[in-house]
C-alpha positions as CSV (number, residue, x, y, z in Angstrom):
1,M,-24.6,-9.6,-7.8
2,T,-24.3,-6.0,-8.2
3,E,-22.7,-4.4,-11.6
4,S,-21.0,-1.4,-11.8
5,T,-22.4,0.7,-14.7
6,S,-20.5,3.6,-17.0
7,R,-22.4,6.8,-17.9
8,T,-21.1,6.6,-21.4
9,E,-22.8,10.1,-22.5
10,Q,-21.4,12.1,-19.6
11,P,-18.3,14.6,-20.4
12,V,-14.8,12.8,-19.6
13,R,-13.5,14.2,-16.0
14,V,-10.7,12.4,-14.5
15,R,-8.6,13.2,-11.4
16,I,-5.6,12.5,-9.2
17,A,-5.6,12.8,-5.3
18,P,-2.3,12.9,-3.9
19,S,-2.2,13.0,-0.3
20,P,0.2,15.7,1.6
21,T,2.1,13.5,3.6
22,G,5.6,13.8,2.4
23,D,7.7,14.6,-0.9
24,P,5.4,14.3,-4.1
25,H,5.9,10.4,-5.4
26,V,7.0,9.7,-8.9
27,G,4.3,7.4,-8.7
28,T,1.8,10.4,-8.5
29,A,3.4,11.9,-11.9
30,Y,2.9,8.4,-13.3
31,I,-0.8,8.3,-12.7
32,G,-0.9,12.0,-13.2
33,L,0.4,11.9,-16.9
34,I,-2.0,9.2,-17.6
35,N,-4.9,10.9,-16.2
36,F,-3.9,14.1,-18.0
37,L,-3.2,12.6,-21.5
38,Y,-6.6,10.7,-21.2
39,A,-8.6,14.3,-20.4
40,Q,-6.6,15.9,-23.3
41,Q,-7.2,13.3,-25.7
42,H,-11.1,13.5,-25.1
43,G,-11.8,17.0,-24.6
44,G,-12.2,16.7,-20.8
45,K,-11.1,18.1,-17.4
46,F,-8.2,17.2,-15.2
47,V,-9.0,17.7,-11.7
48,L,-6.4,17.6,-8.9
49,R,-7.7,17.0,-5.3
50,I,-6.0,17.0,-2.3
51,E,-6.8,14.1,0.3
52,D,-5.7,15.5,3.7
53,T,-8.0,13.5,6.1
54,D,-5.1,11.8,7.3
55,R,-4.4,14.2,9.9
56,A,-1.6,12.2,11.8
57,R,0.6,11.9,8.6
58,F,-0.1,15.5,7.2
59,V,2.9,17.5,6.2
60,A,1.8,21.4,5.8
61,T,4.4,21.8,3.0
62,S,3.5,19.1,1.2
63,E,0.7,20.4,-0.9
64,Q,2.8,23.1,-2.2
65,M,5.4,20.6,-3.1
66,I,2.9,18.5,-5.0
67,F,1.9,21.3,-6.9
68,D,5.3,22.7,-7.6
69,A,6.4,19.4,-8.8
70,L,3.5,18.5,-11.2
71,R,3.8,22.1,-12.9
72,W,7.4,21.2,-13.2
73,L,6.6,18.4,-15.4
74,G,4.3,20.5,-17.1
75,L,1.0,18.7,-16.0
76,E,-1.3,21.3,-15.4
77,W,-4.9,21.0,-13.8
78,D,-8.2,22.5,-14.7
79,E,-9.8,22.6,-11.4
80,G,-8.1,22.5,-8.2
81,P,-7.4,24.0,-4.6
82,D,-5.2,26.7,-6.1
83,V,-7.4,27.1,-9.3
84,G,-10.6,26.8,-8.0
85,G,-13.6,25.2,-10.0
86,P,-17.3,24.8,-10.1
87,F,-17.1,21.5,-7.7
88,G,-14.8,22.7,-5.0
89,P,-13.4,22.9,-2.2
90,Y,-10.9,20.6,-3.7
91,R,-9.2,19.8,-0.3
92,Q,-11.0,16.9,1.5
93,S,-10.1,18.7,5.0
94,E,-12.6,21.3,3.7
95,R,-15.6,18.9,3.1
96,A,-15.9,17.5,6.4
97,E,-19.6,18.3,6.6
98,I,-20.4,17.0,3.1
99,Y,-18.9,13.5,4.4
100,R,-20.7,13.7,7.8
101,E,-24.0,14.3,5.9
102,H,-23.3,11.1,3.6
103,A,-22.3,9.1,6.6
104,E,-25.6,9.8,8.2
105,M,-27.5,9.0,4.8
106,L,-26.0,5.6,4.8
107,L,-26.9,5.0,8.5
108,E,-30.5,6.0,7.9
109,N,-30.7,3.5,5.1
110,S,-29.0,0.6,7.1
111,T,-25.9,0.2,4.8
112,A,-24.2,1.1,7.6
113,Y,-23.7,1.2,11.6
114,R,-21.6,2.8,14.3
115,C,-19.1,0.6,15.6
116,F,-18.1,1.2,19.3
117,C,-15.4,-1.1,19.8
118,T,-12.0,0.1,21.2
119,P,-8.3,-0.2,19.3
120,E,-7.5,-2.7,22.4
121,E,-10.4,-4.9,21.3
122,L,-9.6,-4.8,17.5
123,E,-6.5,-5.4,18.0
124,A,-7.0,-8.4,20.4
125,A,-9.7,-9.9,17.8
126,R,-7.0,-9.3,14.7
127,R,-4.4,-11.3,17.1
128,Q,-6.9,-14.2,17.7
129,Q,-7.9,-14.3,14.2
130,I,-3.9,-14.8,13.0
131,A,-3.4,-17.5,15.8
132,A,-6.1,-19.3,14.0
133,K,-4.9,-18.8,10.7
134,L,-7.7,-16.8,9.6
135,P,-7.4,-13.2,7.5
136,P,-7.7,-10.5,9.8
137,R,-10.8,-8.7,9.4
138,Y,-13.7,-7.2,11.8
139,P,-15.3,-9.6,13.7
140,G,-19.1,-8.2,13.1
141,T,-19.2,-7.3,17.1
142,C,-21.2,-4.0,16.5
143,R,-23.2,-4.9,13.3
144,N,-26.3,-6.1,14.9
145,L,-26.5,-3.7,18.0
146,S,-30.2,-3.0,19.2
147,A,-31.5,0.5,18.6
148,A,-31.5,0.6,22.5
149,E,-28.0,-0.5,23.1
150,I,-26.9,2.1,20.6
151,E,-28.7,4.7,22.1
152,A,-27.1,4.0,25.6
153,K,-23.2,3.7,24.3
154,L,-24.6,7.2,22.5
155,A,-25.7,8.5,25.7
156,A,-22.7,7.5,27.7
157,G,-20.3,9.3,25.3
158,V,-18.8,6.1,23.9
159,P,-16.8,6.9,21.0
160,Y,-17.6,5.3,17.6
161,T,-16.8,4.9,14.0
162,I,-19.1,4.2,11.3
163,R,-18.6,1.2,9.2
164,M,-20.2,0.3,5.9
165,K,-22.4,-3.0,6.1
166,V,-21.3,-5.3,3.6
167,P,-23.8,-8.0,2.6
168,A,-23.5,-11.1,4.2
169,E,-23.7,-13.4,1.0
170,G,-23.4,-13.2,-2.7
171,S,-20.7,-10.8,-4.6
172,T,-19.7,-7.5,-6.1
173,S,-18.6,-7.3,-9.8
174,F,-17.2,-4.5,-11.7
175,R,-15.6,-3.9,-15.1
176,D,-11.8,-2.8,-15.1
177,E,-11.2,-1.5,-18.3
178,L,-7.8,-3.4,-18.8
179,R,-8.7,-6.2,-17.3
180,G,-12.5,-6.7,-18.0
181,A,-14.9,-8.3,-15.3
182,I,-13.6,-8.6,-11.9
183,T,-15.6,-10.2,-8.9
184,F,-15.3,-10.4,-5.3
185,E,-17.2,-12.8,-2.9
186,H,-18.7,-10.5,0.0
187,R,-17.1,-13.1,2.4
188,N,-14.1,-11.8,1.3
189,V,-14.9,-7.8,1.6
190,D,-14.4,-6.5,5.2
191,D,-16.7,-3.9,6.7
192,Q,-14.6,-0.9,5.9
193,V,-14.6,2.0,8.6
194,L,-15.9,5.0,6.8
195,M,-15.8,7.6,9.4
196,K,-13.3,7.7,12.0
197,S,-13.6,8.5,15.6
198,D,-12.1,11.8,15.3
199,G,-14.7,13.0,12.5
200,F,-12.7,12.6,9.6
201,P,-14.0,10.2,6.5
202,T,-11.4,7.3,5.6
203,Y,-10.1,7.3,2.0
204,H,-12.9,5.0,1.0
205,L,-15.9,7.0,1.8
206,A,-14.5,10.4,0.8
207,N,-13.1,8.9,-2.6
208,V,-16.7,7.7,-3.7
209,V,-18.4,11.0,-2.3
210,D,-15.8,13.5,-4.2
211,D,-15.8,11.2,-7.3
212,H,-19.8,11.5,-7.3
213,L,-19.9,15.1,-6.7
214,M,-17.3,15.9,-8.8
215,Q,-18.9,14.2,-11.5
216,I,-15.5,12.0,-12.2
217,S,-16.5,9.9,-15.0
218,D,-13.3,7.6,-15.2
219,V,-10.8,6.9,-12.3
220,I,-7.5,6.1,-13.4
221,R,-5.4,4.9,-10.6
222,A,-2.8,2.3,-9.3
223,E,-3.7,-1.4,-9.5
224,E,-3.2,-1.5,-5.5
225,W,-6.5,-0.3,-5.3
226,I,-8.5,-3.1,-7.0
227,S,-9.1,-5.0,-4.0
228,S,-10.6,-1.8,-2.5
229,T,-12.9,-1.1,-5.5
230,P,-15.5,-3.8,-4.5
231,K,-16.3,-1.2,-1.2
232,H,-16.4,1.3,-3.7
233,V,-19.0,-0.1,-5.9
234,L,-21.0,-1.2,-3.0
235,L,-21.1,2.5,-1.9
236,Y,-22.1,3.7,-5.0
237,K,-25.1,1.1,-4.9
238,F,-26.1,2.1,-1.3
239,F,-26.2,5.8,-2.2
240,G,-27.9,4.8,-5.6
241,W,-25.5,6.2,-7.7
242,D,-23.8,5.4,-10.9
243,A,-20.2,4.3,-10.7
244,P,-17.5,5.8,-13.1
245,R,-15.5,3.7,-15.4
246,F,-12.1,2.0,-13.8
247,W,-8.8,1.7,-15.1
248,H,-6.2,0.5,-12.8
249,M,-2.6,1.0,-13.8
250,P,0.3,-1.4,-13.1
251,L,2.4,-0.5,-10.2
252,L,5.8,0.8,-11.2
253,R,8.4,-1.7,-10.3
254,N,12.3,-1.9,-9.4
255,V,14.5,-3.8,-11.6
256,D,14.0,-6.6,-9.5
257,K,10.5,-6.4,-9.9
258,S,9.6,-5.6,-6.5
259,K,7.2,-2.7,-5.9
260,I,9.0,0.9,-6.6
261,S,10.4,2.1,-3.1
262,K,12.7,4.4,-1.6
263,R,14.7,1.7,-0.4
264,K,15.9,0.9,-3.7
265,N,15.5,3.9,-6.1
266,P,14.9,8.0,-5.3
267,V,10.7,8.2,-5.4
268,S,10.8,11.8,-4.9
269,L,10.0,14.2,-7.5
270,V,12.0,17.0,-5.5
271,Y,15.2,14.8,-5.5
272,Y,14.9,14.4,-9.2
273,R,14.4,18.3,-10.1
274,Q,17.0,19.2,-7.6
275,A,19.6,16.3,-8.8
276,G,19.4,17.9,-12.1
277,F,16.9,15.8,-14.4
278,L,15.2,17.2,-17.0
279,P,11.1,17.5,-16.7
280,E,10.9,16.2,-20.6
281,A,13.2,13.4,-19.7
282,M,11.4,12.6,-16.7
283,L,8.0,13.0,-18.5
284,N,9.4,10.9,-21.4
285,F,10.6,8.0,-18.9
286,L,7.0,8.0,-17.3
287,G,5.4,7.7,-20.6
288,L,7.7,4.8,-21.5
289,M,6.0,3.4,-18.6
290,G,3.3,0.5,-19.3
291,G,3.7,0.6,-23.1
292,G,0.9,3.2,-23.8
293,M,2.8,4.5,-26.6
294,P,2.7,2.6,-30.1
295,A,5.7,0.0,-30.7
296,E,7.0,1.7,-33.5
297,I,7.7,4.8,-31.7
298,N,9.1,2.9,-28.6
299,N,11.3,0.5,-30.6
300,A,12.5,3.8,-32.9
301,T,13.9,6.0,-30.5
302,E,12.4,5.8,-26.9
303,K,12.5,9.2,-27.0
304,F,9.3,11.9,-27.4
305,T,7.7,15.1,-26.4
306,L,4.5,15.4,-24.6
307,A,3.0,17.0,-27.4
308,E,3.8,13.4,-29.3
309,M,2.1,11.4,-26.1
310,L,-1.0,13.6,-26.9
311,E,-1.1,12.4,-30.5
312,H,-0.2,8.7,-30.0
313,F,-0.7,7.4,-26.3
314,D,-3.6,5.0,-25.9
315,I,-4.5,3.9,-22.6
316,K,-6.1,0.6,-23.8
317,N,-2.4,-0.1,-25.1
318,I,-1.3,-0.1,-21.3
319,R,0.7,-3.7,-20.4
320,L,-0.4,-5.1,-17.2
321,G,3.0,-6.3,-16.7
322,G,4.5,-4.1,-13.7
323,P,6.5,-1.6,-15.9
324,V,10.1,-1.3,-14.6
325,F,11.4,2.1,-13.3
326,D,15.1,1.6,-14.3
327,L,17.2,4.7,-13.0
328,T,20.2,3.6,-15.3
329,K,17.5,4.0,-18.1
330,L,16.2,7.2,-17.0
331,R,20.0,8.5,-16.4
332,W,20.9,7.3,-20.0
333,L,17.5,9.5,-21.4
334,N,18.1,12.3,-19.4
335,G,21.9,12.6,-21.0
336,E,20.1,12.2,-24.5
337,Y,18.1,15.2,-23.7
338,L,21.1,17.4,-22.1
339,R,23.7,16.2,-25.1
340,A,20.8,17.2,-27.8
341,M,21.0,21.1,-26.2
342,T,22.9,23.6,-27.6
343,P,25.6,25.1,-25.6
344,E,23.7,28.0,-24.7
345,Q,20.4,25.9,-23.5
346,F,23.0,23.6,-21.5
347,Y,24.1,26.6,-19.4
348,A,20.8,28.1,-18.8
349,A,19.8,24.9,-17.8
350,L,22.5,24.6,-15.4
351,R,22.0,28.3,-14.2
352,S,18.5,27.2,-13.2
353,T,19.2,24.1,-11.0
354,V,22.4,23.1,-9.3
355,L,24.2,26.6,-10.4
356,S,21.2,29.2,-9.7
357,D,21.6,32.3,-8.3
358,A,19.6,31.2,-5.4
359,T,21.3,28.0,-4.4
360,L,24.7,29.4,-5.2
361,S,24.3,32.5,-2.6
362,R,23.2,29.9,0.1
363,I,26.4,28.2,-0.3
364,A,28.5,31.3,-0.5
365,A,27.3,32.5,2.8
366,L,28.1,29.3,4.3
367,V,31.7,29.3,3.3
368,Q,32.6,33.1,3.4
369,T,34.2,33.2,6.8
370,R,36.2,29.8,6.0
371,V,38.2,30.7,2.9
372,E,41.2,33.2,2.1
373,T,40.9,33.2,-1.5
374,L,38.0,32.8,-3.7
375,G,39.9,29.5,-5.4
376,E,39.3,27.7,-1.9
377,F,35.7,27.9,-2.7
378,G,35.5,24.6,-4.4
379,N,37.6,22.8,-1.6
380,L,35.0,23.3,0.8
381,T,31.8,23.1,-1.5
382,H,32.5,20.4,-4.1
383,F,29.9,17.8,-2.1
384,F,27.2,20.2,-3.2
385,F,27.8,19.8,-6.8
386,A,29.2,16.0,-7.0
387,D,26.7,13.3,-7.4
388,D,28.8,10.7,-5.6
389,V,31.1,11.2,-2.5
390,M,31.0,7.8,-1.1
391,P,33.7,8.1,1.9
392,A,36.0,5.6,3.0
393,P,36.1,3.7,6.2
394,E,39.0,5.5,7.4
395,V,36.9,8.6,6.7
396,F,33.3,7.7,8.2
397,L,34.2,4.7,10.9
398,P,34.8,6.5,14.4
399,K,38.1,5.3,16.4
400,K,35.9,3.3,18.9
401,R,33.3,1.8,17.0
402,T,33.1,-1.1,14.8
403,L,31.9,-1.3,11.3
404,E,28.6,-3.2,12.2
405,E,27.7,-0.8,14.9
406,T,28.4,2.5,12.8
407,L,26.3,1.2,10.1
408,D,23.5,0.4,12.3
409,F,23.8,3.8,13.8
410,A,23.7,5.4,10.3
411,G,20.6,3.7,9.6
412,E,19.0,4.9,12.7
413,Q,20.0,8.4,11.7
414,L,18.2,8.1,8.1
415,A,15.2,7.0,9.8
416,V,15.1,10.1,12.3
417,L,16.3,12.6,9.4
418,E,13.0,10.7,7.3
419,A,10.5,11.8,9.9
420,T,11.9,15.1,10.9
421,E,11.2,18.5,9.5
422,W,13.7,20.1,7.8
423,T,14.8,23.0,9.8
424,H,17.8,23.5,11.9
425,A,15.7,23.9,15.1
426,A,14.2,20.6,14.5
427,L,17.1,18.6,12.8
428,E,19.9,19.4,15.6
429,P,17.8,18.3,18.5
430,A,16.7,15.1,17.1
431,L,20.0,13.8,15.8
432,K,21.4,14.8,19.6
433,Q,18.2,12.9,21.1
434,L,19.0,10.1,19.0
435,G,23.0,10.0,19.9
436,D,22.1,10.2,23.7
437,S,19.5,7.2,23.5
438,K,22.2,5.1,21.4
439,G,25.2,6.2,23.5
440,W,26.9,8.4,20.8
441,S,28.8,11.6,21.7
442,V,27.9,14.7,19.5
443,K,30.9,14.5,18.1
444,E,30.8,10.9,16.7
445,N,27.0,11.4,15.8
446,F,27.9,14.5,13.8
447,M,31.1,13.5,12.1
448,L,29.6,10.2,10.9
449,L,26.8,12.3,9.1
450,R,29.4,14.6,8.0
451,A,31.4,12.2,6.2
452,I,28.2,10.5,4.8
453,V,26.9,13.5,3.1
454,T,30.0,15.4,2.4
455,G,32.6,12.7,1.6
456,S,34.6,14.6,4.4
457,T,35.4,15.3,7.8
458,M,35.7,19.0,7.0
459,S,33.0,20.9,5.4
460,P,30.9,24.2,6.0
461,P,28.5,23.9,9.0
462,L,26.6,20.3,9.1
463,I,23.1,21.1,9.6
464,E,23.2,24.0,7.5
465,S,24.7,22.5,4.8
466,M,21.9,19.9,5.0
467,I,19.4,22.3,4.6
468,V,20.8,23.8,1.6
469,F,21.6,20.4,-0.1
470,G,18.0,19.3,0.7
471,K,15.9,16.7,2.2
472,A,15.4,14.6,-0.7
473,R,19.0,14.7,-1.9
474,T,20.3,14.2,1.9
475,L,18.2,11.2,2.3
476,D,19.2,9.4,-1.1
477,R,23.3,10.1,-0.5
478,M,22.5,8.1,2.8
479,R,20.6,5.5,0.9
480,R,23.1,5.1,-1.1
481,F,25.7,5.0,1.3
482,L,24.2,2.1,3.2
483,E,23.4,0.0,0.2
484,A,27.0,0.3,-0.9
485,Q,28.5,-0.5,2.4
486,K,25.9,-4.0,2.4
487,R,27.3,-4.8,-1.1
488,K,31.0,-5.1,0.4
């Protein structure tokens, strides 16, 4: 049995490591807040590391959105890609050579091996295991190749990954600071890929190497990583390193207790900022998640500041039941903050968000050639400021289409918009291609989308309006439309 150890004498250093694969997630803010509080309370350092090794899902603009969203909430980091620090670089894509060197160390001490299996071979093995009602896992095909076989494949230029060699017998245990000792039998731990054939590491290798080299004392992350922790603990052992302390936070849940997802709640921090939620309210709401605040404070008002969290929050009080991300409660809490403002503060909040000069000037440019009086401005632009523009069937339903096929196509539009860069040059051809593939005319296609987004068949130019309105709010409006139609 292996045991992870804690370095109690080490200064507290914690980190969050978001992936720049889209809009920053409320879950990142939730885990970020807990890490921030823990570091501040222990006189430690809060590190921001960007895990950008998944190049297939990498979004170039996402990193800056992460920075902006966390700073909007007031969560400043001590070290990171944009502020530097003694343990950089803080982008994993800039640390490729470090990972290669450490993968070679594992090959040399025989705790890892090269895997030459093709994706097709791995998929065939997976299907066989599923057919036999076995848990899918790597069958160990390349685990015991001879030196001669390996050299021959290398000489032939056969692509390979590097996998960790999990002991065939025994178990690995580690301590979760909220749950106590957790043990995994090795027969249930897969030989995880550590280095992909493209030369980039997987999360598991990069995570362990970076946490060690950056001297992270406490890993505070979501509970979905519990099943990966034995792999990480084994890697610490293979390298001869001490493991950090592990704290796995309960996952945010929808009201129905399912894992929070964009299908049931907006999960983009960009959405909440653009929709007029206050950062103080969002931080307060996230601080309610999991029960880290004393019961007397929660029960008294449920309203508290970041300074009060720093004074009273205790990570050991986190409850393991999944905290409910109740949008109704967040809206109520945000309303409490808005009502507590002076009129001057409320006006300033409006002018900094939905009525900012930058937003109004972009909207004005869209309608200038379409109005004859300034009083008509509101007629064409109300959907930018309204929270609910749900169109009736006579507005969104094309004459020659059934309700069922229209809603199916709207779902297809949503999927395309989710995957498309938010520029006119990308959006228009992507939507037209969808229409062509599904037999929808340009008029039907764009009128349906216009009705969903604006609530009307008349509006300023559609694509330009969507760009001003923003991706997060557009997608949320479409999801709410589809969900409302399902309930009818």
